Rosetta silent file (secondary structure, phi, psi, omega in degrees, C-alpha in Angstrom):
SEQUENCE: MGDTPRYKRVLVKLSGEWLMGSGRYCIDPEAVDRICLQLKRLKDAGVEIGLVVGGGNIFRGLAASKSGLARVTADNMGMLATVINAL
SCORE:     score description
SCORE:     0.000 S_00000001
   1 L     0.000  145.630  177.855    7.923   13.412  -30.430 S_00000001
   2 L   -78.957 -166.663 -178.546    6.744   16.692  -31.906 S_00000001
   3 L   -68.178  -39.623 -177.681    7.024   20.138  -30.354 S_00000001
   4 L  -112.629  124.742  178.630    3.917   19.771  -28.202 S_00000001
   5 L   -63.108  146.970  179.497    3.248   16.540  -26.301 S_00000001
   6 L   -68.072  -35.420 -178.997   -0.064   14.884  -27.071 S_00000001
   7 L  -124.019  147.096  177.971   -0.789   14.368  -23.367 S_00000001
   8 L   -81.189  -35.517 -179.588    0.048   16.476  -20.320 S_00000001
   9 E  -132.261  143.156  175.274    0.133   13.476  -17.965 S_00000001
  10 E  -135.183  152.907  173.622    0.763    9.800  -18.569 S_00000001
  11 E  -113.389  121.591 -178.728    0.686    6.692  -16.425 S_00000001
  12 E  -107.862  122.827  175.277    3.387    4.170  -17.283 S_00000001
  13 E   -97.560  114.723 -177.451    2.972    0.566  -16.130 S_00000001
  14 E  -106.722  105.724 -176.905    6.436   -0.944  -15.984 S_00000001
  15 L   -74.999  157.895  175.472    6.245   -4.713  -15.684 S_00000001
  16 H   -60.321  -32.032  178.816    8.873   -6.785  -13.964 S_00000001
  17 H   -63.024  -37.089  177.095    9.493   -8.469  -17.307 S_00000001
  18 H   -65.203  -36.905  179.491   10.591   -5.130  -18.796 S_00000001
  19 H   -67.808  -25.616  178.708   13.015   -4.664  -15.932 S_00000001
  20 H   -72.198  -26.030 -175.491   14.576   -8.039  -16.734 S_00000001
  21 L    62.044 -132.418  179.544   15.487   -6.971  -20.251 S_00000001
  22 L   -91.738    2.937  179.682   17.002   -9.951  -22.036 S_00000001
  23 L   -75.155  177.180 -178.399   18.038  -11.543  -18.748 S_00000001
  24 L   -98.221  -18.118 -178.655   16.389  -14.506  -17.094 S_00000001
  25 L  -162.920  170.323  177.123   15.629  -12.943  -13.715 S_00000001
  26 L    58.647 -141.675 -171.977   15.929   -9.878  -11.493 S_00000001
  27 L  -120.523  128.252  178.501   16.837   -6.470  -12.916 S_00000001
  28 L   -94.422  114.058 -177.938   18.976   -5.795  -15.992 S_00000001
  29 H   -56.415  -35.014  179.001   20.843   -2.463  -15.555 S_00000001
  30 H   -67.169  -39.225  177.330   20.943   -1.896  -19.331 S_00000001
  31 H   -64.214  -41.748  178.675   17.173   -2.333  -19.579 S_00000001
  32 H   -62.762  -42.122  177.589   16.709    0.127  -16.715 S_00000001
  33 H   -59.602  -44.565  179.816   18.990    2.640  -18.470 S_00000001
  34 H   -62.609  -43.650  179.506   16.950    2.368  -21.690 S_00000001
  35 H   -63.248  -43.909 -179.702   13.685    2.820  -19.802 S_00000001
  36 H   -62.399  -39.222  177.999   15.069    5.822  -17.891 S_00000001
  37 H   -62.123  -41.088  178.546   16.193    7.501  -21.115 S_00000001
  38 H   -66.625  -42.158  178.451   12.688    7.176  -22.551 S_00000001
  39 H   -64.876  -37.248  177.761   11.113    8.507  -19.354 S_00000001
  40 H   -63.789  -38.675  177.062   13.570   11.420  -19.345 S_00000001
  41 H   -59.615  -42.942  177.485   12.526   12.306  -22.899 S_00000001
  42 H   -63.248  -47.444 -179.412    8.925   12.532  -21.723 S_00000001
  43 H   -60.334  -44.437  179.533    9.875   14.600  -18.674 S_00000001
  44 H   -63.805  -24.895  178.172   12.029   16.948  -20.765 S_00000001
  45 L   -84.134   -0.688  177.591    9.044   17.449  -23.070 S_00000001
  46 L    92.780   10.698 -179.256    7.004   18.651  -20.086 S_00000001
  47 L   -85.947  132.858  174.178    4.953   15.495  -19.558 S_00000001
  48 E   -82.724  133.316 -172.893    4.039   14.572  -15.974 S_00000001
  49 E  -118.773  127.886  167.635    4.732   10.877  -15.399 S_00000001
  50 E  -104.206  135.649 -175.119    3.111    8.454  -12.999 S_00000001
  51 E  -123.776  126.982  177.123    5.003    5.172  -12.743 S_00000001
  52 E  -118.488  128.174 -179.574    3.605    1.827  -11.608 S_00000001
  53 E  -109.830  155.113  175.645    5.972   -1.126  -11.291 S_00000001
  54 L  -111.934  175.470 -178.993    5.339   -4.852  -11.228 S_00000001
  55 L  -128.112   15.794 -175.511    7.229   -7.692   -9.599 S_00000001
  56 L   -63.183  -18.228  177.684    6.763  -10.582  -12.009 S_00000001
  57 L   -73.832  -19.182 -177.395   10.467  -10.794  -12.697 S_00000001
  58 L  -104.939  -42.914 -173.463   11.094  -11.846   -9.098 S_00000001
  59 L  -158.164  138.914  175.457    8.014  -13.763   -7.997 S_00000001
  60 L  -117.211  108.532 -176.870    4.592  -14.776   -9.295 S_00000001
  61 H   -60.930  -43.648 -177.698    2.104  -15.293   -6.481 S_00000001
  62 H   -63.565  -44.759 -179.921   -0.544  -17.085   -8.550 S_00000001
  63 H   -63.037  -40.193 -179.506    1.938  -19.581   -9.975 S_00000001
  64 H   -67.737  -36.626 -179.453    3.376  -20.298   -6.522 S_00000001
  65 H   -67.212  -30.781  177.306   -0.068  -20.835   -5.013 S_00000001
  66 H   -72.181  -17.308  178.880   -0.774  -23.474   -7.677 S_00000001
  67 L   -92.779    5.375  175.173    2.402  -25.248   -6.524 S_00000001
  68 L   111.950   -9.838  177.322    1.078  -25.634   -2.988 S_00000001
  69 L   -74.443  139.182  179.025    2.071  -22.380   -1.275 S_00000001
  70 L   -54.655  135.715 -174.165   -0.821  -20.771    0.608 S_00000001
  71 H   -57.788  -42.833 -179.394   -2.459  -18.194   -1.676 S_00000001
  72 H   -62.978  -44.120  178.282   -2.237  -15.362    0.867 S_00000001
  73 H   -62.309  -45.241 -179.983    1.464  -16.044    1.453 S_00000001
  74 H   -61.836  -43.677  178.839    2.117  -16.254   -2.286 S_00000001
  75 H   -64.214  -41.078  177.499    0.277  -12.985   -2.940 S_00000001
  76 H   -61.784  -40.877  178.088    2.186  -11.254   -0.139 S_00000001
  77 H   -64.288  -38.671  176.799    5.478  -12.445   -1.621 S_00000001
  78 H   -63.690  -40.129  178.163    4.405  -11.104   -5.024 S_00000001
  79 H   -67.194  -36.380  176.833    3.599   -7.717   -3.514 S_00000001
  80 H   -65.800  -35.588  176.001    6.991   -7.631   -1.796 S_00000001
  81 H   -61.976  -38.593  177.210    8.653   -8.328   -5.160 S_00000001
  82 H   -63.912  -41.654  178.117    6.865   -5.264   -6.521 S_00000001
  83 H   -61.797  -42.175  178.622    8.173   -3.182   -3.611 S_00000001
  84 H   -57.519  -46.367  179.199   11.716   -4.398   -4.328 S_00000001
  85 H   -64.380  -34.842 -177.996   11.429   -3.217   -7.946 S_00000001
  86 H   -69.349  -27.950 -179.953    9.981    0.115   -6.845 S_00000001
  87 L   -71.107    0.000    0.000   12.960    0.818   -4.627 S_00000001
């Protein structure tokens, strides 16, 4: 990054897949460390950061509903997976 950031504010969408890193499921601490270092660089440069997380690493509501789980239940489980990642 140069001396002056290109943007004052950014919105970062962090998918559940990014949180998995090279793992097969859940959250990879090394991947989280790498992501945090990049976010810290932005913050240190004076950029305001909005962060949105996903939950696809834990549960996919659409895929589960196609397997016979009620769509509303599957979607609720997917939203709860997102909350878990956000914590």
